C-alpha positions in Angstrom: 64.9 -71.3 -9.9 64.7 -68.0 -11.4 62.8 -65.1 -9.5 60.2 -63.2 -11.5 60.8 -59.5 -11.8 58.3 -57.1 -10.0 55.7 -55.4 -12.1 56.4 -51.8 -12.8 53.7 -49.1 -13.4 54.0 -47.7 -16.8 54.0 -43.8 -16.7 50.9 -42.2 -18.2 51.3 -41.0 -21.6 51.3 -37.2 -22.3 47.8 -37.4 -23.9 46.4 -39.1 -20.8 47.9 -36.5 -18.5 46.5 -33.7 -20.7 43.0 -35.2 -20.7 43.1 -35.6 -16.8 44.3 -32.0 -16.3 41.7 -30.4 -18.6 38.2 -29.8 -16.9 35.3 -31.6 -18.5 32.5 -29.5 -20.2 30.1 -30.2 -17.5 32.4 -28.8 -14.8 33.1 -25.6 -16.7 29.3 -25.2 -17.4 28.5 -25.5 -13.7 31.2 -23.0 -12.8 29.9 -20.5 -15.3 26.4 -21.0 -14.0 27.5 -20.3 -10.4 29.4 -17.1 -11.4 26.4 -15.9 -13.4 24.0 -16.6 -10.5 26.4 -14.8 -8.1 26.6 -11.7 -10.3 22.9 -11.6 -10.8 22.3 -12.0 -7.0 24.7 -9.2 -6.3 23.0 -7.0 -9.0 19.6 -7.6 -7.4 20.9 -6.8 -3.9 22.5 -3.7 -5.2 19.2 -2.6 -6.9 17.2 -3.2 -3.8 19.7 -1.3 -1.7 19.5 1.7 -4.1 15.8 1.5 -4.1 15.6 1.4 -0.3 17.9 4.5 -0.2 15.7 6.3 -2.7 12.6 5.6 -0.7 13.9 6.0 2.9 16.3 8.9 2.5 13.6 11.5 1.6 11.7 10.5 4.6 14.7 10.7 6.9 15.6 14.1 5.3 12.1 15.3 6.1 12.3 14.1 9.7 15.8 15.5 10.2 14.8 18.9 8.8 11.8 19.1 11.1 14.3 19.3 14.1 16.4 22.1 12.5 16.0 25.8 12.5 16.0 27.9 9.3 19.8 28.6 9.4 20.5 24.8 9.6 18.1 24.0 6.8 20.0 26.2 4.4 23.6 25.9 5.8 23.5 22.1 6.3 20.5 20.7 4.3 21.9 17.2 4.2 23.3 17.0 7.7 21.9 16.0 11.1 20.3 18.6 13.3 22.4 20.2 15.9 19.7 19.6 18.5 16.2 18.1 18.7 13.9 21.1 18.6 10.5 19.6 19.6 9.1 23.1 19.6 8.8 22.9 15.8 6.1 20.3 16.2 4.3 22.4 18.8 4.3 25.3 16.4 3.0 23.1 13.6 0.1 22.0 15.9 -0.7 25.6 16.9 -0.7 26.4 13.1 -3.6 24.1 12.6 -2.0 20.7 12.0 -3.7 19.1 14.9 -7.2 20.2 13.7 -6.4 19.0 10.2 -5.1 15.7 11.6 -8.4 15.1 13.5 -10.4 15.9 10.4 -8.4 13.4 8.3 -8.8 10.7 10.9 -12.6 11.1 11.1 -13.0 11.2 7.2 -10.6 8.3 6.6 -12.0 6.0 9.4 -15.6 6.6 8.2 -14.8 6.0 4.5 -12.9 2.8 5.4 -15.9 1.4 7.3 -18.4 2.3 4.6 -16.2 1.3 1.6 -15.2 -2.1 3.0 -18.6 -3.1 4.4 -20.5 -2.1 1.2 -17.9 -3.7 -1.1 -17.8 -6.9 0.9 -21.5 -7.2 0.8 -21.6 -6.4 -2.9 -18.9 -9.0 -3.6 -20.8 -11.6 -1.5 -24.0 -11.0 -3.4 -22.2 -11.3 -6.8 -20.3 -14.5 -5.9 -22.7 -16.4 -3.6 -26.2 -15.2 -4.2 -28.2 -15.8 -7.4 -28.7 -12.2 -8.3 -30.4 -11.5 -11.7 -28.0 -10.0 -14.3 -25.1 -10.4 -12.0 -22.7 -10.4 -15.0 -24.1 -7.1 -16.2 -23.9 -5.6 -12.8 -20.3 -6.6 -12.5 -19.6 -5.0 -15.9 -21.2 -1.8 -14.8 -19.3 -1.9 -11.5 -16.1 -2.3 -13.2 -17.1 0.5 -15.6 -16.8 2.8 -12.6 -13.1 2.2 -12.6 -12.8 4.1 -15.8 -14.4 7.3 -14.5 -11.9 9.9 -13.5 -13.0 11.9 -10.5 -12.0 15.2 -11.8 -14.4 15.0 -14.8 -17.3 14.9 -12.4 -16.5 17.8 -10.2 -19.1 20.2 -11.7 -22.1 17.8 -11.5 -20.9 16.6 -8.0 -20.8 20.2 -6.9 -24.5 20.6 -7.6 -25.3 17.2 -6.3 -23.8 17.8 -2.9 -25.6 21.2 -2.6 -28.9 19.6 -3.4 -28.2 16.9 -0.8 -27.2 19.7 1.7 -23.9 18.1 2.6 -21.6 20.4 0.8 -18.8 21.8 3.0 -19.2 19.0 5.6 -17.5 15.7 6.5 -20.3 13.8 4.8 -19.4 15.3 1.4 -15.9 13.7 1.5 -17.1 10.5 3.1 -19.8 9.9 0.4 -17.4 10.7 -2.4 -14.5 8.6 -1.1 -16.9 5.7 -0.6 -18.6 6.0 -4.0 -15.4 6.3 -6.1 -13.6 3.4 -4.3 -16.5 0.8 -4.2 -15.8 -0.5 -7.7 -12.1 -1.2 -7.1 -12.7 -2.6 -3.6 -15.6 -4.8 -4.7 -13.4 -6.2 -7.5 -10.6 -6.8 -5.1 -12.8 -8.7 -2.5 -14.7 -10.6 -5.1 -11.5 -12.0 -6.5 -10.7 -13.4 -3.1 -14.2 -14.7 -2.3 -14.4 -16.8 -5.5 -11.8 -19.2 -4.1 -13.7 -19.9 -0.9 -15.4 -23.3 -1.4 -19.2 -23.3 -1.8 -19.3 -26.2 0.9 -18.7 -23.5 3.5 -22.0 -21.9 2.7 -23.7 -25.3 2.6 -22.4 -26.2 6.0 -23.5 -22.9 7.4 -26.9 -23.4 6.0 -27.1 -26.9 7.6 -26.3 -25.3 10.9 -29.3 -23.0 10.4 -27.6 -19.9 9.2 -29.4 -17.5 7.0 -27.4 -15.9 4.0 -26.9 -12.8 6.2 -25.7 -14.8 9.1 -23.3 -16.8 6.9 -21.9 -13.6 5.6 -21.2 -12.0 8.9 -20.2 -15.1 10.9 -18.5 -17.3 8.3 -17.4 -15.6 5.0 -16.4 -12.2 6.4 -14.0 -13.7 9.0 -12.4 -15.9 6.3 -11.8 -12.8 4.1 -9.8 -11.1 6.8 -6.5 -10.8 4.8 -8.3 -9.1 1.8 -10.4 -6.9 4.1 -7.1 -5.6 5.7 -5.6 -5.0 2.3 -8.7 -3.1 1.1 -8.8 -1.1 4.3 -5.2 0.0 4.0 -5.6 0.9 0.4 -8.6 3.0 1.3 -6.8 4.6 4.2 -4.0 5.6 1.8 -6.4 7.0 -0.7 -8.5 9.0 1.8 -5.6 10.2 3.8 -3.8 11.8 0.7 -6.8 12.7 -1.4 -6.5 16.4 -2.5 -8.9 17.5 -5.3 -12.2 16.6 -3.5 -11.0 18.0 -0.2 -10.0 21.3 -2.0 -13.2 21.8 -4.0 -16.0 20.5 -1.6 -14.6 21.9 1.7 -14.4 25.7 2.1 -14.5 26.0 5.9 -11.0 26.2 7.4 -11.9 24.1 10.5 -13.1 21.2 8.2 -10.0 20.9 6.0 -8.0 17.7 5.8 -4.3 17.4 6.0 -3.3 17.7 2.3 -5.3 21.0 1.9 -4.6 22.2 5.4 -0.8 21.8 4.9 -1.1 23.8 1.6 -3.0 26.5 3.5 -0.4 26.4 6.3 2.5 26.8 3.8 0.9 30.0 2.5 0.7 31.4 6.1 4.1 30.3 7.4 5.9 31.3 4.1 9.6 30.7 5.0 9.4 28.9 8.3 10.5 25.6 6.7 11.3 23.6 10.0 7.7 24.0 11.1 6.4 23.0 7.6 8.6 19.9 7.7 7.3 19.1 11.1 3.8 19.2 9.8 4.6 17.0 6.9 6.2 14.5 9.4 3.1 14.4 11.5 1.0 13.8 8.3 3.2 11.0 7.1 3.7 9.1 10.4 0.2 7.5 10.8 0.3 5.9 7.3 3.8 4.6 7.9 2.9 3.0 11.3 -0.4 1.6 9.8 1.4 -0.1 7.0 4.1 -1.5 9.3 1.5 -3.0 11.5 -0.7 -4.5 8.7 1.9 -5.3 6.2 1.7 -9.1 6.6 -2.0 -9.3 6.2 -1.8 -6.6 3.4 0.6 -8.7 1.3 -1.2 -12.0 2.1 -4.5 -10.6 0.9 -3.2 -9.0 -2.3 -1.1 -12.1 -3.3 -4.0 -14.5 -2.6 -6.5 -12.3 -4.4 -4.3 -11.9 -7.4 -3.5 -15.5 -7.5 -7.2 -16.4 -7.5 
């Protein structure tokens, strides 16, 4: 009886070995895609880092310079201060920054309240109430966005004098409100259009009048866009320069932008004190945006998407 020989594995041919060693087209495509995505992600992070440096470093340089003396400002402009000289801030306050600061807070707060409330009520009327010629009114309102404030300086000068509010807080409050109502109304209206009409019907069934529905139902639902509108108005009123320069002549009523310019002409070369005043002027807006940034972004993104 003969024994059968065991089966032997035949070696793979060179062609087969070559085909196994070479990557498939799908594998190479996936590798290239991952490399491309990695390079793009690194480029995005690098761009964001450079943007953050470009935004933050001038602010940090201003803060560091506010703690230096004149010799350090010129000898080591990019370095850290040798010591924290809090006296520069006291000198800036004595030079009038505190008074300008209070004036800016009063004007900004009042203009925020008037602008946001009037704009919200106007947006509610355009969206929810059956106002005659609502489309025409909206077109006229948006037309106000095309009016540059500087072209109206001469007639506004005469108007404010006739109203007897020239050189007063009310001059700035009225102007800041009037010139910002078109944009703020457009912003809030874009948000209100997506609120379901059933909300108003439910409020009506509960016995609410349109005014009660606005204050108790619609306005709380518009909180994100109201915060966004308030922050934008605060930024505008806090930094506005032309109106505050033209329509305010009394030194005790000047706001921060005009007051800092006046302080610069008085202090001349005392740069650390000027940097201290600039730091005091910039700090409130930075803190305000850090506190309300979540509501601010939510209101803008929801409003734009709607």
